[in-house]
N, C-alpha and C positions, 0 to 999 in steps of 0.2 A: 784796327785799333779798338773799335767799340767792343768787339767780341773778346779781345784780350783784356780790356778793362772790366768787362762783365765778369769774366772768370776770376780775375785777380781780386776785385773788391768783394765778390761773393765769398771767396775762400777766406779773405782777410776778416770780414765781418763774422763769419762763422767761427773762425779760429779765436777771435777775441770775445765771443759771446759770454764766456764765464766772467769777463770783467764788467759786464752790465750791472750786476747787483752793487758792486763797489761804486760804480759811477752814479747809480741811482741814489745811493746813500750820500755821496758827496754833493749831489744837486738837490737833495731833499725831495726826490720824486715820490709821488704817492697820490692817494685820493684827494688829499688837501693841496697838492701842488702838481696839477696836471701839466704845467708848462715844463717842468723838469723831465717828465716822461716823454713829452712831445719832442723835446730837444734830443733826447737819446734816440728816439725813433728816427728822427731826421738824420742824425749822425750815422746810424746803422744802415739805413735804407737808401739815402739819397745818392751816394756815389754809384752804387750798383744800378739803381733805377735810371740815373742819367745816362749811363752807358747803354742800358737796354733801350732807352728812348731814342738814343742817337742812331740806332740801327734802322729806324723807320725812314728818316730822310735819306740815309745812305742807300737804302734799298730803292727808294724812288729815283734817286739820282742814277743808279745803275740801270734801271729799266727804261728811264726816259732818255732817248737819244737826242731829243730836241725839245724845244719849248712846247711844240704841239702835242708831245707825248706826256706832258706833266700830269694832266688831269686823269687820263686813263691809267697811267702808271700808279698814281696815288690810289685810285680806286682798287686796282688789283692788289697792291700792297696792303691796303686797309682790309680788304676781304680776307686775304691769307693771314694777316695779323690777327683778325678776329677769330678765324678758325683755329689758328695756332694757340691763342689764349684759351679757348674752350678745351681743346685737346690737352694742352699742357696742364690746365687746372685739374681736369678729370684724371689724367695720367699720373700726375704727381700725388694728388690727394688720395685717390682710390687704389693706386697700384704701386708706384715707386716708394712712397713713404712707408706703407705697411710692409712692403717686401724688403727694402734695402735700409730702412731707417734714415735718420737725419744725415749721417755722414756718407752713406751710400748714395743717397739722392743728390747730395751736394757734389760728390765725386762725379756722378753721371752728368750733372749740369756743367761742371767745370770742364770735363773732357769734351763734351759736345761743343761748348763754346770755343775751346782751343782748337778742336778739329775744324770748326767753321772758320776760325781765323786763318788757319793754314790753307784751307781750301780757297777762301776768298783771296788770299795773297797770291796763290798760285794761278788762279783763273783770271783775276781782275787787275792785278798790279804788274807793272813792268818788271822785267827780270831782275834788275839790280835792287828792286824793293822786295820782290817776292821772296827771294832766298832768305834775307835776314828775318822777315816776318815768320816764315815757315820754321826757321831754326829757333826763333824765340818761342813759338808755340810748342815745339817739340821739347825744348828745355823745360818750359813751364810745366808741361804734362809729366815729364820725368820727375821733376822736383816735387810736384804735388803727389805723385805716387809714393815717393819716399817719405815725405813729411806730412802726409795726409792727416788732418786733425780728426780727433775722435769726437764723440758727442759732448756737448757742454754739460757735463754731469753736475757741476756746481749750480748752474742756472736751473737745471731741471729738478734739482733737489730742494728747491725753495718754494715757499708759499707765494702764490700769485696775489694773495690778499695783504700779507704783511711784509713780504720780501725776505723774511727770515728763513734760514736753512732748517729743514726738518731734521730733528735729532736722530742719529742712527746711521746705518750703512745702507746704501742703495742696493737692494737685492734684486729688483726687477725693473726694467725699462721697456715699455712696449709702445711703439708708435702706431696708432690705429687710424682708421678712416675718420673718426669723429673726435678723437682725443689722444693726447699723450698720457700714458698711464705709468705711474711710478709706485713702487712698493719699497718703503724704507723700513728696515728691521732694527729694533732695539733689543736688548736682552730680554725684555718683558712683553713686547707686543710688536705689531707691524702697523704702519700707517699707509693707507691707500690714498692716492691723489690722482685727479684727472685734470690735465692742463694747469697744474699747480694749485688746484682747489682741493682742500681736504675733503675726502669722501667718507672714510670710515677708519676706525681703529680695529684691528683684529687681535683680540686678546690671546695670550698664550694660555695653556692649560693650567698654569700655576697662578694666574691672576686672581685677585680678590673679586667676588661677584657683586661689585657695587656700581658698575658702569654699564652704559648702553642698554639699560632696561627698556628704553623706548623702542629700540629696534626689535626686541623680542616681543614686546607688547603688540607690535604690529601683527605678528604672526599668531598671537594668542587670542586677540580680540574676536576673530571670527568664531573660534570655539567657545568663547564666553557667551556670545550672542546666539549662536546656532551650534550647539554641541554635536549635532548630527552632520555637520559639514564634511563632505567627502572629496570635493574637487576644488583646488585653489589655484589662482593665477597670481604670481608675484611679478610686479613691474619694477625692474631695477635690481641688480644684484648687490651693488655696493661692496661691502666687506663680507657679505654672506651671513651676517648676524641674524637677519630676519629669516632667511631661508633655513638656517640651522635650527631655528626655534619652532618651525611648523610642527604641530602636535602629531603624534603617532596615529591618532584617530583619523587623520586625513589620508586618503588612499591615492590621490593623484595630485601632482604639483607641476604646473607649467611655469616656466620662467622666461620673461622677455628682457633681454639686455641689449642696449644699443651698441655697446662697444665690445667686440670680442676680446680685446686686450684686457679688459676688466675680468673676464672669465678666466683668461690665461693666468693673470696675477693670482687669482684665488686658487687655481690649480697648483701653483707653485707652493702655496702655503700648505696644502694637503690637510692632514689631520692634526698638524701642530698648532692647535687652536682650541679655544673653548667651544664645546659643541661638536667636535669632530670635523669630518670632511663633508660639508653639505652637498658638494657637487657629485659625490659618490652615492647619494641617496637613490635607491632603486625606483622610488616614486617619481623622480624628477625627469622632466623633458625640457630641453633648453631651446629657445628660439632667439636667434640673433637678429636684431632689427629695431625699428621704431615702434613704440607701443601703439600709437594711433593707427599706423599702417597695419600692424598685426591684428588689432581689434577689428578693423574694417574688413580684413580678408578672412577672419575666422568666423566659423558658424558655431563654435563651441560655447556653451553656457556654463557658468561657474557658480558654485555655492558661495565663493568669496573671491574678491579681487583686492589685492594689497598693492598700493602705489607708494613708492618711497623715493621719488626723484629729489635730489638735493639741489641747493642753490637755484631757487625758482626764477632768478633773473638771468640765467644762462639760456642760450638758444636751444639746447637739447632738452631742457626741463620746463621752461616757462609755459609751453603749450599743454602741459599735463596738469594745469591748475585752473582750466577754464570751463565755462558752462558747456561748451561743445564737447570737450573731452569727457566730462562727467556724464553727459547724455550717452556717449558711446559706451561707457562703462555700464550704465544702467541697462542698455540693450543686451549686454553680454552676461548679465546676471540671471540666475533662476528667479522665479517670482518672489521668494523670500530671501534671496541672496543678499550678502552684505558687502559693502565697499569700505575699505580702510585707507585713509589718506594721512600723510605726514606733513607737518609744517614746523620749522624752527622759528622760535620767537625772535631770533635775531634778524628775521627777514620781513617782519610785519609790525605795524603799530596797531593801535586799537581799531582805527577806521578800516585798515586793510583786512584785519581779522573779521570785522563785521561783514565786510564785503565777501570774504571767502565763505563764511558761515551762510550768508544769504544765497550765494551761488549754489552751494550744495543743497540747501533746503528748497531751492526752486526746482531742483531735479529729483530729489528724493523726498518722499513723504515723511520719513523719520530720520532724525539725526541726533547723535550724542557726541559731545566734545569731552575728551579725556586728557588729563595731564598726569602721566605716570610719575613724573618728577623731572627736575631740571628744566632746561629751556626748550621743551618740545611739547606741542599739542598734537593729539591724534583725533581724527574725525571718523566716526563709525556711522555709516549711512545705509538705509535700506528702504524699500517700498512697503515693508511690513514693520509692525512695532518691534522695539528693541528693549524688552523687559530684562535688563541685565541682572537685576537683583533676584528676579524670579528664576532665571536660568542658572544662577550662580552655583547652586548646590550640585546640579548635574555637571556643569562645566568644571567645577573644582574636583569632581571625582574622575572625569574623563581626562583632564589635562593636568593632573596634580603635580607631576614632576616638573613640567615646563613652567607652570605658574609659580611653584616654589622657588624656581631659579630667579624670579624677579621679585621675590618677597611677598607673594600673594597666596594667602592660605584661607581667608575667611571672606564672608560677604562684606564685612566692614572694610577690608583691604580694597575691595573693588569699589565700594561706595566712595571711599576717600579720594579716589582718582577721578571721579566723574565731576566735571566742572559746569557743564550745561546739559540739562535733560531735554528730552523730546518736547516738553511743554514750553520751553523757554527760548529755543534757538531762533525762532522767527521774531520774537520780541527783541532779542539781543541784536539781531542783524538789522532790524529796522529797514530804512530805505537806503542804506548804504549802496553805492554803485556796485553792480555785479561785475565779475571778472569774466571777460569774453575774449575770443580770438581777436576781435577788432579793437577791443579796449582792455588790454591785459595790463593792468596797473602793476601787477607783481613783477612784470618783466622790466619795468623802468623805474619803479619806485622803491622796491624792496632793498636795494643796496644802500639806501639812505638810512636804513634802520639797523645798523650793525651793532648797536649798543644793547647787548642782551640784557644787562642788568636793568637799564632804564625801561626797556620794553616789558620785561617780566613784572616789574613793579606796577606799571600802568595797566597792563593786561590783567594782572591779578586783581587790581582794584575793580576793573570793569566786570570781571567774572564773579566777584564776590557778591554783587547785587543779586545774582541769579543762582546762588549756591543751592543745588538740589538737596544737599544733605540737610539743610535747614527745614525744608518741607517734609522730608522723610522722617526726621526726628519728631517734628510736631505731630505728624500723623500717627506716631507710635508704631512704625512698621514692625511686625512681629519678627521678621528675619534679621533685624538690626539691633545691636546693643549700643547704647549711647556711650558708655564708658570705653568700650573697645574702639569705637570710632574716634573718640577724642584722643585716646592713647596713640592710635595709629597716626593721627595728624601730628601729634607732638613728636613722636619718634621719627617722623619723616621731615621734620624741620618746618612745620607750618603752625607755629604757636598763635599767630594772629587769627587764623581761620578757626582754630580750636577754641580760642577765647570767645569769639563771636558766637559760635554754635552753642557753647556752654551757657552763655548768658541768655540765649533764646529758649533754652529748655525750661521746664517748670518743676517746681517742688524739689523732691529729693534727687531726682536725676540731674537737675541743674547744679545743686550744691556739690554732688559727687564729682561731676565733670569739672567744676571750677576747682575742686580739691586737686584733681590730677593736673590741671593747668599750673597751679601754684607749686605742686610737688616737682613738676618738670623744671620750674624756675628756681628750684632749691629754696623756696620760701616755705619752710616746714611748719612754722607757726600758723600761717594763714591756711595752709593745706589742711592742718589738723582741725582748725575751726570749721572749714567747709565740710569736711567729712563728718564731724560731730553734728553739724546742723542737718546733714542728710539723714543721719541715723535718728535724730529727734523726729524728723518727719516720717521716716519709714525705718523702723527698728531693725529690720533684717536686710537692708539694702546691701547686696553682695559687693557691688563696686566700692561703696563707701567703706565697708568692713575691710576689704582687701587693701584699700589705700591707707586706712588708719593703721592697719597692721604694719605697714612699711614705715609710717611716720612715728607711731607710738605703740610699739609691740606690747607694752605692759598695760595698756589701757583696759579698763574693765569691760569695754565693748568687745575686746578681742580675746577674751578668755575661753570662749567656746567657738573657735574657728573651725571651718571646714578642714578636713585633713590635709588637702593640697595647699591651702593657705598657711596652715600651721607648719607644714614642712618648710615653706619658704622662710617663715619667721625663725624657726629653729636652725635652719641652714645658715641664715645671715649671722646669727649669734655664734654658731660653731665656726664659721669662716673668720669672724672677727677675732676669735681667740686661737685660731690656727688648729682647731680640732678636726683634722682632715678625716679621721676615722669615722666620727659621727656624721660628718657631711657625706661621706661615701655611703653610709648606711641609709641615708635619706634619698639616694639617687632614684629609686623606683618611684617614690612619692613625688619627687620633683619632676620626673619624666611625664607625669600626668598633665603637666602644663604643656599642651601642644603648641606649635608655632601659630601665632595669632591670638592665643588666649591672653587673658588680662595680665597675668604675671609671668608670661613665658620668658621675657627678657631677664628678669631677676632669677628665675629658676635655672635658665640656661647658663648664666654666668656662674652660679654656684656649682653646677655640674662640670663646667670647664675648670674651675679653680682646683677642685680636688684631683682631677685628672692630671693637671700640670704638676701637682705636688707629689704624685706617685712615682715619678722617675721612670715610667714605663713608656717606651716609644709607641706601643700600640694604643695606650690610653691617650697619649699626646695627639696621635693621629685622629682619634675620636674627638678630641677637643677642637682640632682644626675643622672638622665637619660641623660641630656645633656652632663655632664662632662664624663660620660661613653663612649659616642661617641668619644670625644676627646682622651680619654685614649686608646681606641682601635685603633685610627688612628695615634696618635702622640707619641712622647717619651719625653714629658715635665713632669718631676717628680713633678712640682708644682701642676699639675692637681690632684695628689693623695691627697695633702693637701686640695685643694678645695673640693674634694669628701668627705673627712673626715668632713670638716666644714659643708657641705650641709647635710650629713647624720646625724650629731648631731642635726642640726636644724629640721630635719624631724623625729627625734626619731628613726632613723635606726642605732642603736649603733653598731650592728655587721658589717654593711657596713663601718662605720667609723673606727673601730679598725682594720679591715682587710686592709683598705687603709693605715693606719699608719704603720702596720707591713710590708707591701710591701715597703713603703717608706724607712723604716729602712735598708732593704737589698740593696736599691739602693743608699743610702747616700755615700758610699765610692767612687762611680763612678760619683758623681754629680758635683764635683768641688767646691761645697760650702756646705759641710755637716752641719757645725754648724748653719748657717743661716737657712737652711731648717729644721733642728731639732728644732730650737726655734719656727719657725712658726708652726711646727707640735704640739708642746706643747700647743700653743695657741688654736689650733683646738681641741685638746684632752679635753679641759676644758668643752666643750659642750657634751661630751660623758659620759654615765653612765658606771659604772663598770660591766663588764661581764667576762666570762671565758677567760683567756689569757690577759686581759687588763693590769693587773699590770705588767706582764713581758714585754709587749710591751712598756708600759710607762717607765719602768726602763731603757730599752735599749735606748730609744730616749733621756731620760734625760742624760744618760752617753754620748751620741753622742753630745748633746748640750754643754757639758762641755769639750769635747775632744780637742786634739791639732788641731791647724789650719793645713790645707793641706800643706804638705812640711816641717812642723816644725820638 
């Protein structure tokens, strides 16, 4: 009966697994209500485990013919039970689950238990009992063969953190030795998850270039610091975004991935993604296994090692953030090699961040902390100096295409992302406890810090005290232009940092920078006053002249402008009156403003507008290319609408709908969702219906009708 019960309750629990999320919702189970989760675990596991546990005393009773045999029989059963537990764990985890999947492994277990029930009945029970038991086991086996449950797809398609179902269609399910891997496809991207934890989003080729810059920065940082880097090791594949961004200047790439099913999921995507098919890169060599084990067994030294394990509180990743692991990495680097480490701000508070910085700085002589944008910090470490500003010119030439993809074109773009310089990391870290194998606070504390907004605010404040840009501007670094840096910060959504730096400057540079800050806030009068004060202090201040030309184009100070600035002024006037022919005639002059230059944003918009007015699909496609540069560099959501409009005129419907889908998710944070949604609806009229279009349109229509912000 114990074997029959084990088979029955195991099959029943598995068959009802898709009901667990609904039950969890009903009980309010979650991180704030552990009792609800515990109750569900008991309900699912207890019946089966009771039946499994009952086999132990039954086995002892069978072996013990008398009271004197009880002790030796118990010892023998305990020994075989221990051996069986070990073999079962290894067999199921390392062989059956990867080979047969969840449903195949369950079927194997059920049939074994039913077979044992029939055998036990035949060998140990009286004849009048044996036959009914054997028949019951045979009927149960036949029924299970006919109505065998499939994998619990609803349960496996949900986030382990929120319990919510991942939007889209389950495209891949892989049961591996270390994780269950799912790949969910939407019309615009794919979402990779391991054990229900989101790992990466894999963007389609038509997606706007505004997300996941951090993953690509991971691959680009070694080339920024050491443009001559030839051999790179990447730890963790994820969604392949970092691997896809490794510059062409690198000759050899080794990849270590713990879970082979993650590799298989990426193979399923193939080239249907931004950046092509990274696993088909001829430079690539893949090693499946644990990173620490691979580094221990390897004798290879690398010019760069990139580590991107996610969710530092999980067992497969927490040991890749410790002092011992960093020491192993240092041993596998060339003398001037660099190490790049990822950390999400949702997993640390200020104190943990200080501890991580201190841990890295104890192992490496030089460390720089970088924030490309969003809720991620990157750590660049080496035993040799990391003069990123000095190597920037060479790096920008070597990796121009890859850096352009993340909106980096100038030294100022690089400087704006650096939050801690080599000079300040040890002061920032202080005496905060270091992270070690024996005292890994990330493994047990990071899950408490899941509020990314709160963490970003507190961490931003802590880093602001050590802002290296302040020192560089005070020093008057020849390779850095203060107006370009301030504009970069403003366009990347960092007005507070820009204001602070502008106030710390001196003389005309300070007034010009403050003018750009006020212009960004649409305070035209104060912007004009700041620009005029800058020109009083320095009559030919280029930044102030350019800014004043935007605010007050008829000013006496702007009557003898540089040709490129004058072209922007004339172009804005022509655009205002709809004179597309004149605007088109200015295109060559406007094109002199290269990405990252002071008035590139204004010049690019003018070049886009006349192309959209021409009614030529080829020119509209050129407009898509131009607006993609703006999207990669800036954070203006209206660029997504312009992209959708241009894509519709160019016949690039997938680009258009992908832009509108991205816009929808940004509407709540835009400050003017209804106005943007209505403009998006106008752009959608040029787009043909494709997969996912109706759902995107429905969401935008609802947003256009929604309540006003604050209502």
